[in-house]
py3Dmol code that shows the C-alpha trace and the ligand (Angstrom):
import py3Dmol

protein = """\
ATOM      1  CA  MET A   1      -1.730  55.704 -31.834  1.00  0.00           C
ATOM      2  CA  ARG A   2      -5.117  54.553 -30.329  1.00  0.00           C
ATOM      3  CA  ILE A   3      -5.738  55.191 -26.410  1.00  0.00           C
ATOM      4  CA  ASP A   4      -8.776  53.715 -25.009  1.00  0.00           C
ATOM      5  CA  ILE A   5      -9.345  54.871 -21.284  1.00  0.00           C
ATOM      6  CA  ILE A   6     -11.610  52.764 -19.131  1.00  0.00           C
ATOM      7  CA  THR A   7     -12.913  55.046 -16.400  1.00  0.00           C
ATOM      8  CA  VAL A   8     -16.102  55.592 -14.139  1.00  0.00           C
ATOM      9  CA  LEU A   9     -15.836  59.236 -14.466  1.00  0.00           C
ATOM     10  CA  PRO A  10     -15.331  60.037 -17.927  1.00  0.00           C
ATOM     11  CA  GLU A  11     -16.367  63.671 -17.323  1.00  0.00           C
ATOM     12  CA  LEU A  12     -13.412  64.092 -15.039  1.00  0.00           C
ATOM     13  CA  LEU A  13     -10.964  63.086 -17.924  1.00  0.00           C
ATOM     14  CA  LYS A  14     -12.464  64.759 -21.158  1.00  0.00           C
ATOM     15  CA  SER A  15     -11.292  68.505 -20.484  1.00  0.00           C
ATOM     16  CA  PRO A  16      -7.507  68.123 -20.738  1.00  0.00           C
ATOM     17  CA  PHE A  17      -7.974  66.459 -24.397  1.00  0.00           C
ATOM     18  CA  GLU A  18     -10.228  69.403 -25.299  1.00  0.00           C
ATOM     19  CA  ALA A  19      -7.709  71.946 -25.424  1.00  0.00           C
ATOM     20  CA  SER A  20      -4.149  72.963 -26.518  1.00  0.00           C
ATOM     21  CA  ILE A  21      -1.714  70.406 -27.634  1.00  0.00           C
ATOM     22  CA  LEU A  22      -3.666  67.439 -26.941  1.00  0.00           C
ATOM     23  CA  LYS A  23      -6.650  68.832 -28.886  1.00  0.00           C
ATOM     24  CA  ARG A  24      -4.481  69.489 -31.983  1.00  0.00           C
ATOM     25  CA  ALA A  25      -2.856  66.176 -31.905  1.00  0.00           C
ATOM     26  CA  ILE A  26      -6.356  64.486 -32.093  1.00  0.00           C
ATOM     27  CA  GLU A  27      -7.679  66.909 -34.697  1.00  0.00           C
ATOM     28  CA  ALA A  28      -4.488  66.185 -36.665  1.00  0.00           C
ATOM     29  CA  GLY A  29      -5.410  62.575 -36.417  1.00  0.00           C
ATOM     30  CA  LEU A  30      -1.986  61.840 -34.926  1.00  0.00           C
ATOM     31  CA  VAL A  31      -3.806  60.094 -31.887  1.00  0.00           C
ATOM     32  CA  GLU A  32      -7.184  58.834 -30.982  1.00  0.00           C
ATOM     33  CA  VAL A  33      -8.578  58.791 -27.623  1.00  0.00           C
ATOM     34  CA  HIS A  34     -11.589  56.843 -26.602  1.00  0.00           C
ATOM     35  CA  PHE A  35     -13.590  56.933 -23.234  1.00  0.00           C
ATOM     36  CA  HIS A  36     -15.440  54.041 -21.968  1.00  0.00           C
ATOM     37  CA  ASN A  37     -17.765  54.165 -18.930  1.00  0.00           C
ATOM     38  CA  LEU A  38     -17.499  51.078 -16.797  1.00  0.00           C
ATOM     39  CA  ARG A  39     -20.946  51.618 -15.888  1.00  0.00           C
ATOM     40  CA  ASP A  40     -21.884  50.618 -19.529  1.00  0.00           C
ATOM     41  CA  TYR A  41     -20.712  47.133 -18.835  1.00  0.00           C
ATOM     42  CA  THR A  42     -22.644  46.238 -15.892  1.00  0.00           C
ATOM     43  CA  SER A  43     -25.214  43.589 -15.705  1.00  0.00           C
ATOM     44  CA  ASP A  44     -27.446  44.810 -12.665  1.00  0.00           C
ATOM     45  CA  ARG A  45     -30.277  47.621 -12.534  1.00  0.00           C
ATOM     46  CA  TYR A  46     -27.924  49.687 -10.256  1.00  0.00           C
ATOM     47  CA  LYS A  47     -25.059  49.573 -12.517  1.00  0.00           C
ATOM     48  CA  SER A  48     -22.816  48.462  -9.674  1.00  0.00           C
ATOM     49  CA  ILE A  49     -19.095  48.536 -10.452  1.00  0.00           C
ATOM     50  CA  ASP A  50     -17.803  47.862  -7.101  1.00  0.00           C
ATOM     51  CA  ASP A  51     -18.376  45.750  -3.674  1.00  0.00           C
ATOM     52  CA  THR A  52     -17.121  45.066  -0.212  1.00  0.00           C
ATOM     53  CA  GLN A  53     -13.787  43.348   0.221  1.00  0.00           C
ATOM     54  CA  PHE A  54     -13.628  39.516   0.727  1.00  0.00           C
ATOM     55  CA  GLY A  55     -11.954  38.699   4.171  1.00  0.00           C
ATOM     56  CA  GLY A  56     -13.318  42.021   5.614  1.00  0.00           C
ATOM     57  CA  GLY A  57     -11.735  45.439   6.010  1.00  0.00           C
ATOM     58  CA  ALA A  58     -12.617  49.080   4.764  1.00  0.00           C
ATOM     59  CA  GLY A  59     -13.218  50.386   1.428  1.00  0.00           C
ATOM     60  CA  MET A  60     -14.894  49.149  -1.763  1.00  0.00           C
ATOM     61  CA  VAL A  61     -13.130  46.908  -4.542  1.00  0.00           C
ATOM     62  CA  MET A  62     -13.859  47.523  -8.354  1.00  0.00           C
ATOM     63  CA  MET A  63     -15.360  44.120  -9.623  1.00  0.00           C
ATOM     64  CA  VAL A  64     -13.915  41.856 -12.276  1.00  0.00           C
ATOM     65  CA  GLU A  65     -17.091  41.477 -14.285  1.00  0.00           C
ATOM     66  CA  PRO A  66     -17.570  44.978 -15.850  1.00  0.00           C
ATOM     67  CA  ILE A  67     -13.824  45.261 -16.344  1.00  0.00           C
ATOM     68  CA  ASP A  68     -13.581  42.124 -18.075  1.00  0.00           C
ATOM     69  CA  LYS A  69     -16.685  42.906 -20.348  1.00  0.00           C
ATOM     70  CA  CYS A  70     -15.037  46.029 -21.196  1.00  0.00           C
ATOM     71  CA  ILE A  71     -11.621  45.017 -21.997  1.00  0.00           C
ATOM     72  CA  SER A  72     -12.737  41.875 -23.728  1.00  0.00           C
ATOM     73  CA  ALA A  73     -15.165  43.879 -26.138  1.00  0.00           C
ATOM     74  CA  LEU A  74     -11.874  46.267 -26.819  1.00  0.00           C
ATOM     75  CA  LYS A  75      -9.626  43.367 -27.358  1.00  0.00           C
ATOM     76  CA  SER A  76     -12.116  41.819 -29.666  1.00  0.00           C
ATOM     77  CA  GLU A  77     -11.907  44.658 -32.160  1.00  0.00           C
ATOM     78  CA  ARG A  78      -7.984  45.101 -32.139  1.00  0.00           C
ATOM     79  CA  ASP A  79      -4.808  43.904 -30.634  1.00  0.00           C
ATOM     80  CA  TYR A  80      -3.287  45.991 -27.794  1.00  0.00           C
ATOM     81  CA  ASP A  81       0.180  46.452 -27.151  1.00  0.00           C
ATOM     82  CA  GLU A  82      -0.213  47.431 -23.598  1.00  0.00           C
ATOM     83  CA  ILE A  83      -2.975  47.262 -21.074  1.00  0.00           C
ATOM     84  CA  ILE A  84      -2.007  49.789 -18.373  1.00  0.00           C
ATOM     85  CA  TYR A  85      -3.670  50.154 -14.722  1.00  0.00           C
ATOM     86  CA  MET A  86      -3.117  53.451 -13.021  1.00  0.00           C
ATOM     87  CA  THR A  87      -2.402  52.857  -9.337  1.00  0.00           C
ATOM     88  CA  PRO A  88      -0.281  54.276  -6.579  1.00  0.00           C
ATOM     89  CA  ASP A  89       1.607  50.929  -6.313  1.00  0.00           C
ATOM     90  CA  GLY A  90       2.627  50.963  -9.714  1.00  0.00           C
ATOM     91  CA  GLU A  91       6.278  52.044 -11.231  1.00  0.00           C
ATOM     92  CA  THR A  92       6.683  55.503 -10.836  1.00  0.00           C
ATOM     93  CA  LEU A  93       6.154  57.521 -14.092  1.00  0.00           C
ATOM     94  CA  LYS A  94       9.365  58.578 -15.839  1.00  0.00           C
ATOM     95  CA  GLN A  95      10.216  60.247 -19.238  1.00  0.00           C
ATOM     96  CA  GLY A  96      11.851  56.948 -20.220  1.00  0.00           C
ATOM     97  CA  ILE A  97       8.257  55.184 -19.575  1.00  0.00           C
ATOM     98  CA  ALA A  98       6.349  57.853 -21.567  1.00  0.00           C
ATOM     99  CA  ASN A  99       9.145  57.336 -24.417  1.00  0.00           C
ATOM    100  CA  GLN A 100       8.486  53.685 -24.446  1.00  0.00           C
ATOM    101  CA  ILE A 101       4.556  54.357 -24.329  1.00  0.00           C
ATOM    102  CA  SER A 102       4.890  56.779 -27.263  1.00  0.00           C
ATOM    103  CA  LEU A 103       5.782  54.029 -29.579  1.00  0.00           C
ATOM    104  CA  LYS A 104       3.042  51.829 -29.157  1.00  0.00           C
ATOM    105  CA  GLU A 105       0.033  51.379 -31.568  1.00  0.00           C
ATOM    106  CA  ASN A 106      -2.895  50.503 -29.443  1.00  0.00           C
ATOM    107  CA  ILE A 107      -3.134  50.881 -25.609  1.00  0.00           C
ATOM    108  CA  ILE A 108      -5.887  50.760 -23.069  1.00  0.00           C
ATOM    109  CA  ILE A 109      -5.625  52.689 -19.776  1.00  0.00           C
ATOM    110  CA  LEU A 110      -7.835  51.348 -16.800  1.00  0.00           C
ATOM    111  CA  CYS A 111      -8.329  53.942 -14.135  1.00  0.00           C
ATOM    112  CA  GLY A 112      -9.091  52.689 -10.687  1.00  0.00           C
ATOM    113  CA  HIS A 113     -11.127  53.835  -7.825  1.00  0.00           C
ATOM    114  CA  TYR A 114     -11.984  53.207  -4.156  1.00  0.00           C
ATOM    115  CA  LYS A 115      -9.444  50.621  -2.782  1.00  0.00           C
ATOM    116  CA  GLY A 116      -8.565  49.679  -6.422  1.00  0.00           C
ATOM    117  CA  VAL A 117      -9.593  46.790  -8.565  1.00  0.00           C
ATOM    118  CA  ASP A 118      -9.860  42.907  -7.673  1.00  0.00           C
ATOM    119  CA  GLN A 119      -6.496  41.533  -8.059  1.00  0.00           C
ATOM    120  CA  ARG A 120      -7.812  39.087 -10.853  1.00  0.00           C
ATOM    121  CA  VAL A 121      -8.106  41.984 -13.230  1.00  0.00           C
ATOM    122  CA  ARG A 122      -4.331  42.596 -12.563  1.00  0.00           C
ATOM    123  CA  ASP A 123      -3.372  39.191 -12.964  1.00  0.00           C
ATOM    124  CA  GLN A 124      -5.414  38.304 -16.122  1.00  0.00           C
ATOM    125  CA  PHE A 125      -5.123  41.778 -18.113  1.00  0.00           C
ATOM    126  CA  ILE A 126      -2.686  44.055 -17.087  1.00  0.00           C
ATOM    127  CA  THR A 127       0.458  44.366 -18.864  1.00  0.00           C
ATOM    128  CA  ARG A 128       1.968  47.599 -16.852  1.00  0.00           C
ATOM    129  CA  GLU A 129       1.120  49.266 -13.692  1.00  0.00           C
ATOM    130  CA  ILE A 130       1.834  52.900 -13.517  1.00  0.00           C
ATOM    131  CA  SER A 131       1.918  55.532 -10.578  1.00  0.00           C
ATOM    132  CA  ILE A 132       2.099  59.004 -11.451  1.00  0.00           C
ATOM    133  CA  GLY A 133       3.715  59.646  -7.912  1.00  0.00           C
ATOM    134  CA  ASP A 134       3.959  58.716  -4.176  1.00  0.00           C
ATOM    135  CA  TYR A 135       0.638  60.281  -3.179  1.00  0.00           C
ATOM    136  CA  VAL A 136      -2.920  58.639  -3.390  1.00  0.00           C
ATOM    137  CA  LEU A 137      -5.520  60.415  -5.757  1.00  0.00           C
ATOM    138  CA  SER A 138      -9.157  59.740  -5.393  1.00  0.00           C
ATOM    139  CA  GLY A 139      -8.988  57.962  -8.836  1.00  0.00           C
ATOM    140  CA  GLY A 140      -6.797  56.951 -11.771  1.00  0.00           C
ATOM    141  CA  GLU A 141      -8.313  59.486 -14.112  1.00  0.00           C
ATOM    142  CA  LEU A 142      -5.944  62.481 -13.151  1.00  0.00           C
ATOM    143  CA  GLY A 143      -2.935  60.140 -13.556  1.00  0.00           C
ATOM    144  CA  ALA A 144      -4.081  58.814 -16.846  1.00  0.00           C
ATOM    145  CA  ALA A 145      -4.527  62.327 -17.957  1.00  0.00           C
ATOM    146  CA  VAL A 146      -0.665  62.947 -16.992  1.00  0.00           C
ATOM    147  CA  LEU A 147       0.303  59.758 -18.444  1.00  0.00           C
ATOM    148  CA  CYS A 148      -1.540  60.792 -21.936  1.00  0.00           C
ATOM    149  CA  ASP A 149      -0.203  64.239 -21.873  1.00  0.00           C
ATOM    150  CA  ALA A 150       3.334  63.072 -21.460  1.00  0.00           C
ATOM    151  CA  VAL A 151       2.984  60.404 -24.016  1.00  0.00           C
ATOM    152  CA  ILE A 152       1.080  62.276 -26.861  1.00  0.00           C
ATOM    153  CA  ARG A 153       3.511  65.218 -27.045  1.00  0.00           C
ATOM    154  CA  LEU A 154       6.201  62.819 -27.851  1.00  0.00           C
ATOM    155  CA  ILE A 155       4.401  61.415 -30.836  1.00  0.00           C
ATOM    156  CA  PRO A 156       6.308  62.764 -34.073  1.00  0.00           C
ATOM    157  CA  GLY A 157       4.347  65.693 -35.438  1.00  0.00           C
ATOM    158  CA  VAL A 158       2.494  66.666 -32.369  1.00  0.00           C
ATOM    159  CA  LEU A 159       4.664  69.489 -31.344  1.00  0.00           C
ATOM    160  CA  GLY A 160       5.305  72.340 -33.670  1.00  0.00           C
ATOM    161  CA  ASN A 161       8.870  72.289 -33.493  1.00  0.00           C
ATOM    162  CA  GLU A 162       9.967  68.701 -33.835  1.00  0.00           C
ATOM    163  CA  THR A 163      13.204  69.245 -31.838  1.00  0.00           C
ATOM    164  CA  SER A 164      11.537  70.736 -28.954  1.00  0.00           C
ATOM    165  CA  ALA A 165      10.663  67.347 -27.098  1.00  0.00           C
ATOM    166  CA  LEU A 166      14.367  66.345 -27.418  1.00  0.00           C
ATOM    167  CA  THR A 167      15.341  69.392 -25.275  1.00  0.00           C
ATOM    168  CA  ASP A 168      13.016  68.765 -22.533  1.00  0.00           C
ATOM    169  CA  SER A 169      14.212  68.178 -18.996  1.00  0.00           C
ATOM    170  CA  PHE A 170      14.716  64.376 -18.433  1.00  0.00           C
ATOM    171  CA  GLN A 171      15.041  63.691 -22.165  1.00  0.00           C
ATOM    172  CA  ASP A 172      18.862  63.222 -21.826  1.00  0.00           C
ATOM    173  CA  GLY A 173      18.856  62.336 -18.474  1.00  0.00           C
ATOM    174  CA  LEU A 174      19.334  66.115 -17.013  1.00  0.00           C
ATOM    175  CA  LEU A 175      17.059  68.919 -16.122  1.00  0.00           C
ATOM    176  CA  ALA A 176      16.718  71.667 -18.963  1.00  0.00           C
ATOM    177  CA  PRO A 177      19.029  74.669 -18.650  1.00  0.00           C
ATOM    178  CA  PRO A 178      17.723  78.296 -18.110  1.00  0.00           C
ATOM    179  CA  ILE A 179      15.960  79.856 -21.045  1.00  0.00           C
ATOM    180  CA  TYR A 180      15.485  83.617 -21.898  1.00  0.00           C
ATOM    181  CA  THR A 181      13.485  85.787 -24.363  1.00  0.00           C
ATOM    182  CA  LYS A 182      13.126  89.484 -25.258  1.00  0.00           C
ATOM    183  CA  PRO A 183      13.691  91.841 -23.627  1.00  0.00           C
ATOM    184  CA  ARG A 184      17.484  91.641 -23.293  1.00  0.00           C
ATOM    185  CA  ASP A 185      17.335  94.004 -20.336  1.00  0.00           C
ATOM    186  CA  TYR A 186      14.138  94.188 -17.938  1.00  0.00           C
ATOM    187  CA  LYS A 187      14.456  96.525 -15.233  1.00  0.00           C
ATOM    188  CA  GLY A 188      18.388  95.936 -15.017  1.00  0.00           C
ATOM    189  CA  TRP A 189      17.840  92.217 -14.782  1.00  0.00           C
ATOM    190  CA  LYS A 190      20.015  91.087 -17.686  1.00  0.00           C
ATOM    191  CA  VAL A 191      20.244  88.038 -20.084  1.00  0.00           C
ATOM    192  CA  PRO A 192      23.593  86.379 -19.842  1.00  0.00           C
ATOM    193  CA  GLU A 193      25.733  88.092 -22.601  1.00  0.00           C
ATOM    194  CA  LEU A 194      27.042  84.869 -24.212  1.00  0.00           C
ATOM    195  CA  LEU A 195      23.523  84.189 -25.599  1.00  0.00           C
ATOM    196  CA  PHE A 196      23.985  87.196 -27.993  1.00  0.00           C
ATOM    197  CA  SER A 197      27.545  86.158 -28.968  1.00  0.00           C
ATOM    198  CA  GLY A 198      26.480  84.179 -32.021  1.00  0.00           C
ATOM    199  CA  ASN A 199      29.140  81.646 -30.828  1.00  0.00           C
ATOM    200  CA  PHE A 200      26.849  78.530 -31.170  1.00  0.00           C
ATOM    201  CA  PRO A 201      29.341  75.952 -30.095  1.00  0.00           C
ATOM    202  CA  GLU A 202      30.040  78.053 -26.978  1.00  0.00           C
ATOM    203  CA  ILE A 203      26.286  78.421 -26.137  1.00  0.00           C
ATOM    204  CA  GLU A 204      25.491  74.815 -26.544  1.00  0.00           C
ATOM    205  CA  LYS A 205      28.513  74.395 -24.155  1.00  0.00           C
ATOM    206  CA  TRP A 206      27.219  76.810 -21.753  1.00  0.00           C
ATOM    207  CA  ARG A 207      23.766  75.084 -21.891  1.00  0.00           C
ATOM    208  CA  GLU A 208      25.215  71.618 -21.289  1.00  0.00           C
ATOM    209  CA  GLU A 209      26.988  73.096 -18.179  1.00  0.00           C
ATOM    210  CA  GLN A 210      23.851  74.883 -16.789  1.00  0.00           C
ATOM    211  CA  ALA A 211      21.857  71.587 -17.336  1.00  0.00           C
ATOM    212  CA  TYR A 212      24.314  69.698 -15.300  1.00  0.00           C
ATOM    213  CA  LEU A 213      24.851  72.299 -12.674  1.00  0.00           C
ATOM    214  CA  ARG A 214      20.915  72.572 -12.143  1.00  0.00           C
ATOM    215  CA  THR A 215      20.532  68.614 -12.109  1.00  0.00           C
ATOM    216  CA  LYS A 216      23.487  68.330  -9.459  1.00  0.00           C
ATOM    217  CA  GLU A 217      21.881  71.136  -7.320  1.00  0.00           C
ATOM    218  CA  ARG A 218      18.159  70.120  -7.790  1.00  0.00           C
ATOM    219  CA  ARG A 219      18.130  66.326  -8.630  1.00  0.00           C
ATOM    220  CA  PRO A 220      21.326  64.629  -7.812  1.00  0.00           C
ATOM    221  CA  ASP A 221      19.590  61.518  -7.926  1.00  0.00           C
ATOM    222  CA  LEU A 222      19.359  61.812 -11.503  1.00  0.00           C
ATOM    223  CA  LEU A 223      22.961  61.824 -11.983  1.00  0.00           C
ATOM    224  CA  ASP A 224      23.495  58.582 -10.042  1.00  0.00           C
ATOM    225  CA  GLU A 225      21.127  56.772 -12.339  1.00  0.00           C
ATOM    226  CA  ASN A 226      23.608  57.103 -15.212  1.00  0.00           C
TER     227      ASN A 226
END
"""
ligand_1 = """\
10
LIG
N -4.630 56.388 -8.389
C -4.484 56.639 -7.114
N -3.313 57.308 -6.829
C -2.694 57.331 -8.134
C -1.278 57.627 -8.280
N -0.498 58.107 -7.444
N -0.880 57.269 -9.643
C -1.548 56.647 -10.429
N -2.956 56.280 -10.286
C -3.344 56.692 -9.060
"""
view = py3Dmol.view(width=600, height=400)
view.addModel(protein, "pdb")
view.setStyle({"model": 0}, {"cartoon": {"style": "trace"}})
view.addModel(ligand_1, "xyz")
view.setStyle({"model": 1}, {"stick": {}})
view.zoomTo()
view.show()
């Protein structure tokens, strides 16, 4: 998979890709991530990427020209399956969206700033608009980092244990059950006995029940969705 990220603040975005699982995925050649600074596609001496809104109103708008130049340059090199715009008025990111995007070959992610981008960018280029939640960030970069993390860990081979993404919360529409590790007894705080029984069908049943109970208590909305 190849991800091209268009941003005015590449330095804000880079560190998540330089550590841990994302770094390993890149080093293993399972994903390529490229950053494109929008200011490199400007044509005036001030490298302007934004201007005031037509019709009046507070806040700057990202101009169509630098974004057009950048996206068009990328599209002339290869085909893209999805051109995503990070914006608080997009569809809210869910595990299902991350699953879909993880199957794509080439994607572009455009990070918005200020009031957002000129509507013509959205009309002409964008195939999908994604929000990471109902709050406003100062730019799309942190949202793009969240999206990339959620997507990249789903690419086969990225996680050490191939099954571990399958047992994540949300993968089956439920939250994950409680988990335990050594020691068996810590200060009298005990691990449920069943987990030592060796009875794997019973353990699996217990985990499913726990996942259901946890979901019912914390996120009943997830149960309504199915
Ligand atoms: N840009 C600003 N706020 C955002 C959000 N909630 N999700 C994605 N991109 C954003």
